[in-house]
C-alpha positions, 0 to 999 in steps of 0.5 A, a space after each residue: 438500557 435493558 427494560 429489565 436494566 432499568 427495572 433493577 436501577 429503580 429498584 435500588 434506587 427507592 431501596 437506597 432511598 428508603 434507607 436514607 429516610 430510615 436514618 431520617 426518621 431516626 434524626 427526628 425520634 433523636 430530637 423527640 428524646 426527653 433529655 440530651 445524654 450526660 453520661 460521662 457525668 455519670 455512668 461508665 461502661 467497663 467491658 474485656 479488652 483482650 489479655 484480661 486489661 479492660 475497656 472503659 468507656 463513656 457508654 456503650 453506642 462510642 465505645 469501639 472508636 478511639 477518642 471514646 475508649 481507655 485501654 485499663 490496665 491497672 487503677 481503673 478508677 484513673 479512667 473516670 477522668 481520661 482525657 477522654 471522659 473530659 474531652 466528651 464533659 467539654 462538649 457536652 457543657 458547650 452543647 455538643 453532642 456530634 460525637 453521637 453521629 450515627 449512634 443507634 441510641 435506645 432508651 430504657 423504656 420502663 426504669 428511668 434512672 438516667 433521668 433521675 440521675 440528673 438530678 443529683 445533687 454531685 451531677 446537677 452541680 457538676 452540671 451547672 459548674 461546667 466542671 469536667 474533673 468531677 469528684 466523685 465516681 460513677 453512679 451508674 457501672 455497667 461491667 462485663 467481666 466476661 464474654 464467655 456465653 452459653 449459646 452461639 446466637 448467629 446474629 450476635 454483637 460479638 461475631 467479630 469475636 465469636 470463636 475467641 469469647 473465652 479470651 476477653 475475660 477481666 484479669 483478677 485484679 482488674 475486678 477486685 479493683 472495681 469492687 474495692 474503687 467503684 462499686 461503694 460509691 455507685 448507685 447502680 450496678 448493671 453486670 452484662 456479658 457474655 451470659 452474666 451467669 455462665 462465666 466465673 467471673 461475673 458470678 463471682 462478682 454478682 455473690 460479692 456484690 449482694 454479699 458485701 452489698 446487700 442494699 446496692 442496686 444491681 441488674 443482670 442482663 442475661 439469656 435466662 437459661 441458667 437462673 434456675 442453678 442460680 437460684 430462683 429464690 436467691 434471686 428473689 431474696 436478694 432483690 436482682 434485677 432481671 433483663 431476660 433476652 429471649 430469641 422465640 416463643 418456638 423451641 425451633 426457633 430458638 434452636 434457629 436462632 441460638 444454636 441451643 435447644 433451651 426454650 422451655 429452660 428459659 420460659 420454665 425459669 420465667 413462669 417460677 418467677 410469675 409465679 412467686 409474684 416476682 416483678 422485678 423483671 423484663 422480658 426482651 424478645 430479639 425480633 430478626 429473620 428467624 424470630 420475626 413469625 414468633 414476634 406476635 406470639 410474644 406480645 401475646 405472653 406479655 398481654 397474658 401476664 398482667 404483672 410482667 414487662 416485655 420489650 420488641 426489640 429488632 436485631 442491630 445488623 438487620 437495621 430497620 426491616 422489620 420496622 413496619 412489623 413492630 409498628 402494626 404490632 405496637 399499634 395492635 397492642 396499644 391497649 398494654 402499652 403500659 407493659 409492653 415497649 418497642 425499641 427500634 434499631 437499625 445499623 444500616 449503610 448509611 448510619 455506618 456511613 455517617 459515623 465512618 465520615 464523622 469519626 475521622 473528624 471527630 478524632 482530630 477534634 479530641 487530639 486537638 483538645 485533649 
């Protein structure tokens, strides 16, 4: 074998070994999490499934697996005690979280409402009494009324539907059902997208929640480009919690990622909220190959603004490519670790293989036990 071929083979072997080591580190990290996931006892994620229907699932990370999702045409409340939700509860009550194999889960770093919900009397009683059918509704609702967005990010996790986003909207009757049957009893409502302040369905839902349920905890995941149009004072007045994702610190970086020249608008809105003393927000920097050069600048931005909380999160599909950089930044800015967190995501080849290999086994188990 030629020397160059041997060298190439060695480099490939190192690459795949490194990838598997990353997966092993993630498994170790999973064991360090403060608690196992009990989301199917208190949370439901609702997102468009096409044709106006809804996809209801126990959590975002498992939503695309047949045994973990329910397609709802009407009566969305029934999904809460569907065979899929009951199946996961049954496994959890046996101490079996294997259905999460390969899922890239992230713990919310600043607002640990999930841990608090385990102390909720209804949730605590259901787990203690080993109930699969729950007499209460979801305490946390994550709903995406529409996938419509005003950005075109090259690294978007909705890339598979990039040219069909407009088709993915919940029909009005389902949104009405969510408002009437799920939201009144929920403790937290999180509106996501797409871009919630861009889609008319999402804006309408946000407005009705703050009007009809002024004491409800509502959060919005947004790219920040339309906050000024919705109204910064309106956001403050209604105590809307914001998770704002930024894609760079320089205008050129922003445009390279989103294909939009909106950097100044986004940071103008963030600065406007800071100047008004509004602290109910966190800013996520999405680290990607097109924004990596701005990562240190983002950390400096958080350091300069004492009231602001920031998160550095790497793009899923670029896996652990920037983990070493993130660790160095985490060490460099350890002085503001209470306000700056790092979330390590990975949908690497070994992880994808792990999920694909396990999925048929889990699906069969679901079919036999449901």
